N, C-alpha and C positions, 0 to 999 in steps of 0.2 A: 504493500500500500504506500510505502514511502519511496518507491522507485529504487530500492536497494537490491543487491544480489547477494546470495549466500551459497556457500559450498559446504555440505555436511561431510564430516570425516569420522570414521571409527578408529580411534587411536589409543594405544596404551602409552601414556606419557612416561612410564618407567622405562620405555625402550626408545633410545635416542634415534635409532634408524627410522622408526615410524614417525616420530615427531619431525625429523629432518625432511622426510618425504612430504609430510603435510605442508610444511613451510614452503618447500620448493613448488608444490602444486599451487599454493596461493600466489606465489610470485609469478608463476607462469600465466595464471589467469588474470591477475590484476596489475602486475608489474611492480608492486611495492607492498610493504607491510608497515602500516602507520601505528597500530595499537596492538599490544599483547596484554591480555589479562590472564594471569595464572590463578586458577580457582579450583584445582583438583586437590582433594585431601581426604584423609581418613583418620579417625581417632584411635585411642587405646582400648576402646570397648569396655571402659570402666574398670580395668584391671590395675591392681597395685604394681609397682615396679618389680617387686619380688615375685609376682605371679606371672609375669610376662616371659615368654620364650624368646629366644633369639630370632625366631621366624616372625614373631610379632613386631620386633624392632625393625626388621628388614622391610616388612610390609608398609609400616607407617613412614619410615625414612625415605624409602624409594618413591612412594607416591607423593608425599608432601614436599620433600626437599629435592630429590633428584628430578621429579616431574617439573618443578619450576626451573631448575638449572638446565634441563634439556631444552625446554621451550625458549628460555632466554638465549641459549647458545645457538639455537636454530634460526633465530630472527635477527640477532644483533648485527651481523655483517651487512645485511641488507639495509638496516637502519643507519649504520655508519656511512655506507655509500651514498644514501640519499640525504644525509646530514639532518635527519629528524626522526622522531619516534617517541612513543610513550610505552613504558613497561610498568604495569601495575600488578602487584602480587597481593592476593588475599591471604592474610595469615590468621591470627587469633590473639585475643588478649592473653591466652594461655602462654603465648610466646613472649609476652612482655612481663607478666607477673608470676607465671608458673601456676599450674593447677594440679591438685592431687588426683591420682588415677588417670593422669594425662601426661606422665613424665616424658615419654618419648615424643609424643605429639608436641608438647611444649618445647622440647629441644629442637625438633625439626622446624617449627615455626620461628623460633628465635634465630636459627641459622639463616633462614630466608631474609630476616630483617638485616642481619649483619652483611650478608651477600649483597642485598639491594643497596645498602648505604655505600659499600665499596664500589659497586658497579656504577652508581650515580656519579662518583668521583672520576671514574675512568671514562665515562661516556659523555660527561657534560660538555667537553670540547666539540662534540659532534651535534650539539643541540638535542640530545636525547634525554628525556626525563624518566627517572626511575623512582617510583614511590610504592608505598605499602599501605594497605587498608587493614586495620585490625578490628574485626567485629567482636562484640560480646555475644552472649547467647542470642541466637537468631532463630525464629520459628520457621525453619525449613521443613521439608517433608521428613528428612532424617530425624530431626529433633522431635517432631511431633510423634513419629512412630516409636521413638525411644520412650517418650512420656507415656504413650498408650501401653507399652509393654510393662513398664514399671507400675502403672495404675492397676493393671490386671493382677499383678503379683501381690501388691500391697496398696490398696486404694487409699486408705487413711494416711499411711506413711508417705506415699507419693504426693498427696495433696499438701501435707505439712512441709515437705521438702521444697515443693514448688513455691509456696507462699514465703518461706524463709529466703529462698533464692531471689525472689522478686523484690524483697525489701532491700537488697543490695544495689538496686537500680534506682538512682535518684529521680529519674523521669517516670518511674512507676509502671514501666512496661518493658517487655522483651522486644528485641529488634525484629523487623520484618525484612524479607529479602529486598524490597524496594528501597529501604534505608541504605543498604549497601550499594545497590545499583546506582542510586543518585550520587554517591560519593565517587564511584567509578567514572560515571559520566562527567563529573566535574574535573577529575584528574586527567581524563582523556581529552578534555577540551582545551582550547587556546587560553581560556581564562586562568588555567593553572600552568601556563608556560614558564613561570618563574619559580615554580615549586619543584624541588628534586631532593632525593635522599631523605624524604620525610615518612613518618609513620603516623597515620591519622586513625585514631580510635573512633569507631562508630558503635557506641556501646551504652547509650543512655546514661553515661556517667559512672558505669560500673568500675572501671579501672582508670583512675585519674593519674596518669604517669607523666611526670615532668620531663 
């Protein structure tokens, strides 16, 4: 309806060869890559660090961290050549303040923050902006499904935990996907052309990190 074109891809972002092929196909079709949004991720499934197997570590780190690294590497040369581009990675407040039962997820998201800040310094000379959006609890399909499972197991306990969690959000509500999308749209626009190397929390005030 907006007169835009899109190409669907089925890609495993933990495999660089697949990501590279996707980027090359986009370049062949459109001639340039202006915006990359890294938004793939998986959590620790509520396990304590001592309960996790090494295979659990690999799954989270490869999807969250390596997925972003692969996508960045696949597009950055094209952005350098065209002397412009926007790279936006979605992390989590878990990566800024740490969350129990999310130790590996917290580590992977924190690593993306460090990588993005360093990359912003490398690529600034090419007019490429690299930023990070750090959501708090957001009511995605995955989040709602998890709540439903917990409610089935322990309805009263789940309700108490949800109310206690909500009290930690000064704005009095959890995030909606649209809240994150609006922040992405801003960072991808020319209005944010002088912003790079930043981490913007979109969290209703949950984690006020200086």
